[in-house]
C-alpha positions in Angstrom: 0.0 0.0 0.0 2.8 2.4 0.9 4.7 1.4 -2.3 1.6 2.2 -4.3 1.1 5.5 -2.6 4.8 6.4 -3.4 4.3 5.6 -7.1 1.2 7.9 -7.2 3.2 10.6 -5.5 5.8 10.3 -8.2 3.4 10.0 -11.2 1.2 13.0 -10.2 3.9 15.6 -10.4 5.4 13.9 -13.5 2.0 14.0 -15.2 1.5 17.6 -14.1 5.0 18.5 -15.6 4.3 16.8 -18.9 0.8 18.3 -19.0 2.3 21.8 -18.5 5.0 21.0 -21.1 2.3 19.7 -23.6 0.2 22.8 -22.9 3.1 25.1 -23.5 4.0 23.2 -26.7 0.3 23.4 -27.9 0.2 27.1 -27.1 3.4 27.6 -29.2 2.0 25.7 -32.3 -1.6 26.7 -31.9 -1.3 30.0 -33.8 1.5 28.9 -36.1 0.6 29.5 -39.8 -0.2 26.6 -42.2 2.6 26.0 -44.7 0.8 23.5 -46.9 0.2 26.2 -49.5 3.7 27.5 -49.7 4.1 26.1 -53.2 1.3 28.4 -54.4 2.8 31.3 -52.6 3.8 34.2 -54.9 5.8 37.0 -53.4 5.1 40.6 -54.2 6.9 41.5 -57.4 7.7 44.6 -59.4 5.4 46.1 -62.1 7.5 47.4 -65.0 6.4 50.2 -67.3 7.6 50.2 -70.9 7.7 52.9 -73.6 6.3 52.1 -77.0 9.9 51.5 -78.2 10.2 48.9 -75.4 12.5 50.8 -73.1 11.9 50.7 -69.3 10.3 54.0 -68.2 9.9 53.1 -64.5 8.9 50.4 -62.1 6.1 50.4 -59.5 6.5 48.2 -56.4 5.8 47.8 -52.7 8.8 45.6 -52.5 11.3 45.8 -55.4 11.5 42.1 -56.4 11.9 40.1 -59.6 11.3 36.4 -58.9 13.6 34.1 -60.8 13.9 30.3 -61.0 16.8 28.7 -59.2 18.0 27.4 -62.5 18.9 31.0 -63.5 20.9 31.7 -60.3 24.6 31.1 -60.9 26.3 28.4 -58.8 28.9 30.9 -57.6 26.2 32.9 -55.9 24.6 29.8 -54.3 28.1 28.6 -53.1 28.9 32.1 -51.7 25.6 32.4 -49.9 25.7 28.9 -48.4 29.4 29.3 -47.4 28.7 32.4 -45.4 25.2 31.7 -44.1 24.5 28.0 -43.9 27.3 25.5 -44.9 25.3 22.5 -43.8 22.1 23.5 -45.7 21.9 20.4 -47.8 22.5 18.0 -44.9 20.5 19.4 -41.9 16.7 19.0 -41.3 16.0 22.7 -41.0 17.8 23.4 -37.7 21.5 23.1 -36.8 21.8 21.7 -33.3 25.5 22.4 -33.0 25.1 26.0 -34.0 22.2 26.4 -31.5 24.3 25.0 -28.6 27.2 27.3 -29.7 24.8 30.3 -29.8 23.3 29.5 -26.4 26.7 29.4 -24.8 27.7 32.7 -26.4 24.4 34.3 -25.3 24.9 33.2 -21.7 28.4 34.6 -21.7 27.1 37.9 -23.2 24.2 38.0 -20.8 21.7 38.8 -23.6 20.1 37.3 -26.7 22.8 38.0 -29.3 23.6 35.2 -31.7 20.8 33.7 -33.7 22.2 30.5 -35.2 19.4 30.4 -37.8 19.7 28.2 -40.8 18.4 29.5 -44.2 15.2 27.5 -43.6 14.7 29.2 -40.3 15.4 32.6 -41.9 12.8 31.8 -44.6 10.3 30.8 -41.9 10.9 34.1 -40.1 10.6 36.1 -43.3 7.4 34.4 -44.3 5.5 34.0 -41.1 7.1 35.7 -38.0 8.3 39.0 -36.7 12.0 40.0 -36.1 11.4 40.0 -32.3 14.4 38.5 -30.5 13.0 36.0 -28.0 13.2 32.4 -27.0 9.5 31.9 -27.9 10.0 33.3 -31.4 13.1 31.1 -31.9 11.2 27.9 -30.9 8.4 28.8 -33.3 10.9 29.5 -36.0 12.5 26.0 -35.5 9.2 24.2 -35.5 8.2 26.0 -38.8 11.6 25.2 -40.3 11.2 21.5 -39.5 7.7 21.5 -41.2 9.0 23.3 -44.3 11.9 20.9 -44.6 9.5 17.9 -44.3 7.2 19.2 -47.2 9.6 20.9 -49.6 12.9 20.0 -51.4 16.1 21.8 -50.6 16.1 23.6 -54.0 12.5 24.8 -53.5 13.4 26.2 -50.1 16.5 27.8 -51.5 14.7 29.4 -54.4 12.1 30.9 -52.1 14.8 32.3 -49.9 16.8 33.8 -52.7 13.7 35.5 -54.0 12.4 36.8 -50.7 15.4 37.9 -48.7 15.9 41.7 -48.3 19.3 42.8 -49.7 19.4 46.5 -49.0 18.7 49.7 -51.0 15.1 48.6 -51.5 16.0 45.3 -53.3 14.2 42.1 -52.4 15.7 38.9 -53.8 18.9 38.3 -55.7 17.6 39.4 -59.1 16.5 42.8 -57.8 19.9 43.2 -55.9 21.8 42.4 -59.1 19.9 44.9 -61.1 20.1 47.6 -58.4 23.8 47.3 -57.7 25.2 46.1 -61.0 22.6 46.9 -63.7 22.4 43.4 -65.0 20.5 40.1 -64.5 21.7 37.8 -61.8 22.5 35.2 -64.5 25.3 37.5 -65.7 27.1 38.5 -62.4 30.7 37.8 -61.7 32.2 36.0 -58.8 33.0 39.3 -57.1 29.5 40.5 -57.5 28.1 37.2 -56.3 30.3 37.4 -53.1 29.1 40.9 -52.5 25.4 39.9 -52.7 26.0 36.9 -50.5 27.4 39.1 -47.8 24.4 41.4 -47.6 21.8 39.3 -45.6 23.7 39.8 -42.3 23.1 43.6 -42.4 21.6 44.7 -45.8 21.5 48.4 -45.0 25.0 48.5 -43.6 26.7 46.6 -46.4 24.8 48.1 -49.3 27.4 49.2 -51.9 25.3 52.3 -52.7 25.4 53.5 -49.1 28.7 52.1 -47.8 31.0 50.9 -50.7 34.0 50.4 -48.4 32.1 48.3 -45.9 30.5 46.4 -48.8 34.0 45.5 -50.1 35.2 44.4 -46.7 32.2 42.1 -46.3 32.6 40.8 -49.8 36.3 39.9 -49.0 35.2 38.1 -45.9 32.9 36.0 -48.1 35.7 35.3 -50.5 38.0 34.2 -47.7 35.4 31.8 -46.4 34.8 30.4 -49.9 38.6 29.9 -50.2 38.7 28.1 -46.9 35.7 25.9 -47.9 37.5 25.2 -51.2 34.7 26.7 -53.3 37.1 28.8 -55.2 40.8 28.5 -56.0 43.6 30.7 -54.6 44.0 32.2 -58.1 40.3 33.1 -58.2 40.5 34.5 -54.7 43.5 36.7 -55.4 42.1 38.0 -58.7 38.6 38.7 -57.3 39.8 40.3 -54.1 41.8 42.9 -56.0 38.7 44.1 -57.9 37.0 47.4 -56.8 33.3 47.7 -56.2 31.9 49.5 -59.3 28.3 50.7 -59.5 26.6 51.4 -62.9 25.4 54.9 -63.8 21.7 55.2 -63.2 19.4 55.7 -66.2 17.1 58.7 -66.1 14.2 57.5 -68.3 11.8 58.2 -65.3 13.0 61.8 -65.1 12.5 62.2 -68.9 8.9 61.1 -68.6 7.9 62.1 -65.1 4.7 63.8 -66.1 3.6 60.9 -68.3 4.3 58.4 -65.5 2.2 60.3 -63.0 -0.5 60.5 -65.7 -0.7 56.7 -66.2 -0.7 56.2 -62.4 -4.0 58.1 -62.4 -5.3 56.0 -65.3 -4.3 52.8 -63.5 -6.2 53.8 -60.3 -9.4 53.6 -62.4 -8.7 50.1 -63.5 -6.8 48.3 -60.7 -6.3 48.5 -56.9 -3.1 50.1 -55.7 -2.1 46.7 -54.3 -2.5 45.0 -57.6 -0.7 47.7 -59.5 2.3 47.7 -57.2 2.7 44.1 -56.3 1.5 41.7 -59.1 4.4 42.0 -61.4 2.5 43.5 -64.3 4.1 44.6 -67.5 2.5 47.9 -68.6 3.1 48.8 -72.3 2.5 52.5 -72.9 2.1 54.7 -76.0 5.0 57.0 -75.1 7.9 57.1 -77.5 11.1 57.8 -75.5 13.0 59.1 -78.5 10.3 61.7 -79.2 10.0 62.5 -75.5 13.7 63.2 -75.3 13.3 65.6 -78.3 10.5 67.4 -76.6 12.5 67.8 -73.4 15.5 69.1 -75.2 13.5 71.7 -77.1 11.6 72.8 -74.0 14.9 73.3 -72.2 16.5 75.2 -75.1 13.5 77.5 -76.0 12.4 78.2 -72.4 16.0 79.3 -71.6 15.9 81.7 -74.6 12.5 83.0 -73.4 13.7 83.6 -69.9 16.7 85.6 -71.2 14.3 87.8 -73.2 12.0 88.2 -70.2 14.9 89.2 -67.9 16.0 91.8 -70.4 12.5 93.4 -70.0 12.8 93.3 -66.2 10.2 90.5 -65.9 10.1 87.8 -63.2 10.8 84.3 -64.7 10.1 82.2 -61.6 6.6 81.3 -62.8 7.1 80.8 -66.5 6.2 77.3 -67.6 5.6 75.2 -70.7 3.5 72.2 -71.8 3.6 69.9 -74.8 1.3 67.1 -75.9 1.8 64.9 -79.0 -0.9 62.4 -80.1 -1.0 59.8 -82.9 -3.9 61.0 -85.1 -4.8 57.5 -86.2 -5.0 55.7 -82.8 -5.1 58.5 -80.2 -1.9 57.1 -78.5 0.0 59.8 -76.5 3.5 59.9 -78.0 5.0 62.6 -75.8 3.9 64.6 -72.8 5.6 67.6 -71.1 3.7 69.1 -68.2 6.3 71.7 -67.1 9.9 72.8 -67.3 11.1 70.6 -64.5 9.1 67.7 -63.0 11.4 67.6 -59.9 10.4 71.2 -59.1 6.7 71.0 -60.0 4.6 67.9 -60.6 1.5 69.9 -61.7 0.8 68.7 -65.2 0.0 71.7 -67.4 -0.6 69.5 -70.4 -3.7 67.8 -68.9 -4.6 69.7 -65.7 -4.1 73.4 -66.4 -7.2 75.2 -67.9 -6.1 78.3 -69.9 -7.5 80.5 -72.6 -6.5 79.2 -76.0 -6.8 82.6 -77.7 -6.8 82.3 -81.5 -5.9 78.6 -81.4 -9.7 78.1 -80.8 -10.6 79.8 -84.1 -10.3 76.6 -86.3 -13.2 75.1 -84.3 -15.4 78.0 -85.3 -14.3 77.8 -89.0 -14.9 74.0 -88.9 -18.4 74.6 -87.7 -19.0 77.0 -90.5 -17.6 74.6 -93.1 -19.9 71.9 -91.7 -22.8 74.4 -92.2 -22.0 74.8 -95.9 -19.5 77.7 -95.9 -16.6 77.5 -98.4 -13.1 78.7 -97.7 -13.5 81.2 -100.6 -16.6 82.8 -99.0 -16.0 86.3 -97.8 -16.2 87.9 -94.4 -15.9 91.6 -93.5 -12.7 92.7 -91.7 -13.6 96.1 -90.3 -14.0 97.8 -86.9 -16.6 96.2 -84.8 -18.2 96.9 -81.5 -21.2 95.7 -79.4 -23.2 97.5 -76.8 -23.4 95.5 -73.6 -25.4 95.9 -70.4 -24.7 98.8 -68.0 -23.7 101.1 -70.8 -20.6 99.1 -71.6 -19.2 98.6 -75.0 -17.1 95.6 -76.3 -14.7 96.8 -79.0 -13.4 94.0 -81.2 -9.9 94.7 -82.3 -7.4 93.0 -84.6 -4.0 92.2 -83.1 -2.4 94.2 -86.0 -4.8 97.2 -85.4 -5.3 97.2 -89.2 -8.4 96.1 -91.3 -8.5 94.6 -94.8 -12.2 95.0 -95.7 -13.8 91.9 -97.3 -11.5 88.9 -97.3 -12.0 85.1 -97.6 -12.4 82.7 -94.7 -9.0 81.3 -95.7 -7.2 84.6 -95.4 -9.0 85.6 -92.2 -7.8 82.4 -90.6 -4.3 82.6 -92.0 -3.8 86.1 -90.6 -5.8 85.4 -87.4 -8.1 88.3 -87.9 -10.6 88.9 -85.0 -13.4 91.0 -86.5 -14.3 88.5 -89.3 -14.5 85.5 -87.0 -16.7 87.3 -84.5 -19.0 88.2 -87.4 -18.9 84.5 -88.4 -19.8 83.1 -85.0 -22.7 85.6 -84.8 -24.0 84.2 -88.1 -23.7 80.5 -87.3 -24.5 80.8 -83.6 -22.5 80.0 -80.5 -24.6 76.9 -79.8 -23.5 75.2 -83.0 -19.8 76.0 -82.3 -20.1 74.6 -78.8 -21.8 71.5 -80.0 -19.1 70.8 -82.6 -16.3 71.6 -80.2 -17.7 69.2 -77.6 -18.1 66.6 -80.3 -14.5 67.1 -81.3 -13.2 66.3 -77.9 -13.3 69.4 -75.6 -15.1 68.6 -72.3 -14.3 71.9 -70.5 -17.2 74.4 -69.9 -17.6 76.7 -72.9 -19.4 80.0 -72.5 -22.0 80.9 -75.1 -21.0 84.4 -76.0 -19.4 85.9 -79.1 -16.0 86.2 -77.5 -15.9 82.4 -77.5 -14.6 82.8 -81.1 -11.5 84.5 -79.7 -10.7 81.7 -77.3 -11.9 83.2 -74.0 -13.2 79.9 -72.6 -10.5 78.0 -70.7 -9.6 74.5 -71.9 -6.8 72.0 -71.3 -4.0 71.6 -73.9 -4.8 67.9 -74.4 -8.4 68.8 -75.2 -7.5 71.5 -77.6 -4.9 69.4 -79.4 -7.2 66.3 -79.7 -9.9 68.6 -81.2 -7.6 69.2 -84.2 -7.3 65.5 -84.9 -10.4 65.2 -87.1 -8.8 67.7 -89.5 -5.9 65.4 -90.1 -7.8 62.1 -89.8 -10.6 62.3 -92.5 -13.1 63.8 -90.0 -12.6 61.1 -87.4 -12.1 61.9 -83.7 -9.9 59.5 -81.7 -9.8 59.6 -77.9 -6.3 60.1 -76.4 -5.0 57.2 -74.4 -1.7 56.2 -72.7 -1.7 52.5 -72.0 -1.7 50.0 -74.9 -1.9 46.8 -72.9 -1.1 45.2 -69.6 0.2 41.6 -69.2 0.5 39.7 -66.0 3.6 37.7 -64.8 2.4 34.8 -67.0 2.4 37.1 -70.1 -1.4 36.9 -70.4 -3.1 40.1 -71.5 -5.3 41.3 -68.7 -6.1 44.8 -70.1 -6.0 46.2 -73.6 -7.1 49.6 -74.9 -9.5 49.7 -77.8 -9.1 52.7 -80.0 -12.2 54.9 -79.7 -13.2 56.6 -82.9 -16.1 58.8 -83.9 -16.8 60.7 -87.1 -17.5 64.4 -86.3 -17.4 65.9 -89.8 -17.3 64.6 -93.4 -14.0 63.6 -95.0 -14.4 66.5 -97.5 -14.9 69.1 -94.8 -11.9 67.8 -92.8 -9.7 68.0 -95.8 -10.8 71.6 -96.4 -10.0 72.5 -92.8 -6.5 70.9 -93.1 -6.0 73.0 -96.3 -7.2 76.2 -94.6 -4.8 75.5 -91.6 -1.9 75.0 -94.1 -2.5 78.6 -95.0 -1.4 79.7 -91.5 2.1 78.3 -92.3 2.2 79.1 -96.0 0.6 82.6 -95.9 0.0 83.6 -92.3 1.1 83.9 -88.7 2.9 80.5 -88.6 5.3 81.2 -91.5 8.3 80.2 -89.4 7.2 76.5 -89.6 7.5 76.6 -93.4 11.2 75.7 -92.8 10.0 72.1 -92.3 9.0 71.8 -96.0 6.5 69.1 -95.5 2.7 68.9 -95.4 1.9 70.4 -92.0 -0.8 72.7 -90.7 -1.7 74.5 -87.5 -2.7 77.6 -85.7 -1.1 80.2 -83.4 -2.8 81.5 -80.3 -2.0 84.5 -78.1 -4.2 85.8 -75.3 -4.6 89.4 -74.0 -1.5 91.0 -72.6 0.6 88.1 -73.8 -0.5 85.9 -70.9 -0.6 82.7 -73.0 1.3 81.7 -76.2 0.2 78.6 -78.1 0.7 76.7 -81.3 -1.4 73.6 -82.1 -0.7 71.8 -85.4 -0.5 68.5 -87.2 0.9 66.4 -90.0 -1.0 63.4 -91.6 0.3 61.3 -88.6 0.6 63.4 -85.5 -1.1 66.3 -83.7 1.1 68.4 -81.4 0.1 71.2 -79.0 2.5 73.6 -77.2 1.5 76.1 -74.5 3.8 78.7 -72.8 2.8 81.0 -70.0 3.2 82.0 -66.4 1.5 80.0 -63.7 0.1 83.2 -62.2 -1.2 84.4 -65.6 1.0 87.4 -65.7 2.5 88.7 -69.0 5.3 86.9 -70.8 6.3 90.3 -72.2 5.4 92.4 -75.2 5.2 90.5 -78.5 5.7 87.1 -76.9 3.1 85.7 -79.2 2.3 82.1 -80.0 4.5 82.4 -83.1 7.4 83.7 -81.0 7.2 81.7 -77.7 5.4 78.4 -78.6 6.0 77.8 -82.3 9.8 77.3 -82.1 9.2 74.3 -79.7 6.6 72.9 -82.1 9.0 73.3 -85.0 11.9 71.5 -83.2 9.6 68.6 -82.2 8.1 68.2 -85.7 11.4 68.4 -87.4 12.6 65.5 -85.2 9.4 63.5 -85.8 9.4 64.0 -89.5 13.2 63.6 -90.1 13.0 59.9 -90.8 9.6 59.8 -92.4 8.8 59.8 -96.1 6.9 62.7 -97.5 3.1 62.3 -96.8 0.3 64.5 -98.1 -2.9 65.6 -96.6 -6.1 63.9 -97.9 -7.7 65.2 -101.1 -10.9 63.1 -101.2 -13.4 62.6 -103.9 -15.8 65.6 -104.2 -13.0 68.1 -103.7 -10.6 69.8 -106.1 -7.4 71.8 -105.7 -7.8 75.1 -107.5 -6.2 78.5 -107.9 -7.9 81.1 -105.8 -7.4 84.8 -105.0 -7.3 84.9 -101.1 -8.7 88.4 -101.0 -11.6 88.1 -103.4 -12.2 84.4 -103.4 -12.2 84.3 -107.2 -11.2 81.1 -108.8 -9.0 81.0 -111.9 -8.1 78.2 -114.3 -4.4 79.2 -114.3 -2.1 80.5 -111.6 -1.7 84.2 -111.3 0.6 86.5 -109.3 -2.1 86.9 -106.7 -3.5 83.3 -106.6 -2.8 80.5 -104.1 -3.8 76.9 -104.2 -6.9 76.0 -102.2 -9.1 73.0 -101.7 -12.8 73.5 -102.7 -15.8 71.2 -102.9 -16.6 70.4 -106.5 -20.2 71.3 -106.0 -19.1 74.8 -105.0 -17.4 75.2 -108.4 -20.5 74.7 -110.4 
């Protein structure tokens, strides 16, 4: 009986001890994550944005990562990493008992939790499932997870996950991102020296980043090389040769700086299609419409011409701190945005004046009035009166319509009135056809900004954006067909499957004949009018200057058979650019530079001359048509029915 009582006294505390131990173990594993789905796990990866000529514009990411297969990771990098981080990786079960005992002894001597003794599998478990808290509990959980991972997955699968997940400094996650960040190349192409440098980063990525601390990065690299030599992973010759090499970082490309306004623009477009999480973490490839060569040409011209303008302004004693510029170029067949400049310097001002700023277009609005008239049956050889004009307004006010030149020519054709940008004829014209019809056509052509139904609308007093104004000229170059501007061609996912593709949106807003006549009338601006400077291009081009009161805004919007380009120059605070800083002087030179570059490698193309129209000799003053060319005649496109 006494013996039995003694056994019970022994078993009860033992049972209690093991119960407590089991409870403690259960509490440790109760909230551990399930690792069964690790094979389906896809880490956050980088979304890459490409130009239309397939150059990288920028990358979007939450974590800068480019997942790669272990087959693409060089053996030198794997050897370097395992040598410095986990030499027994291919032989242990996920934890290294010798290393743990050694770390415990070291921690006891140090009097605090200092050495980790984590295998790569434990590091992977911590990265995927746990925090960086330094505690015994976290280490036990880490070990349990490591054992589970090793039981379910092969060593190569574990290593591939680790190499794609590990943070390696300077915003780079995974070995491919590190290779591109530090060496400007794929991990497949790195040298032994570069592999050793990457392998040395996991211990303290921010400290050993070659961007932040190149000297420390080299010291750490050399430690890795020394360990590799000791482990006979490299020869003494390889060691000596590699150790003598300096750490060299590649020069950073500046494509993002070249297209900063465009990149911000497509971010806004993407927000309408995808969540921020998807855009920045799913590894999309975004193929845009922007042509980087044309964008570079636009940037160079803006820098050159704005510098010249600022010099002129300073000579007049004007403040240049607010002077800005915008350019937009659109493919007239598709609507693809080829170039976008939203200001002089994206780093100083992210406000995009090409798409966000609403400014008065001045005389650059006039073609939309003439187009409405042509749609209503007017011909370009019809005549308008160019003479002093005034209107009595409410409260005994008077609106005096003046020409910029302060001179008047009497009766002149629509063509000449447009070419010379006369004000009095077009105000008389809009009075005849009605503001409602002009607004209806302009809205149909692509302008969505509010337009005020008064006669001064003909002079461009209603504010619009540059992208609206430029796109409204597209029907003149495109057989009467409007196309909606867009910036993203298609988006593919990490499996190269198309998940989004832009469909070209077209709409006919005027007949092919009327569009051809408008293109011909706008050619007169360059051949015979305010845009003569552009004649230096010597190709089929057309466009219109625009200048607002007191030289606050200077514009030129024009096109060829392929492209429509709009340029605006002005001060952000709407103060004057200075006397005589017209559209022809301040904006047109940028347009000429850009169009010269665009057309330089293109064969000569002509504007459309459709059936039902005929090129004739016409007197621009009287509108009279002659069978042969005279000293006063010019060539003009007329509908054949108007010749009867």
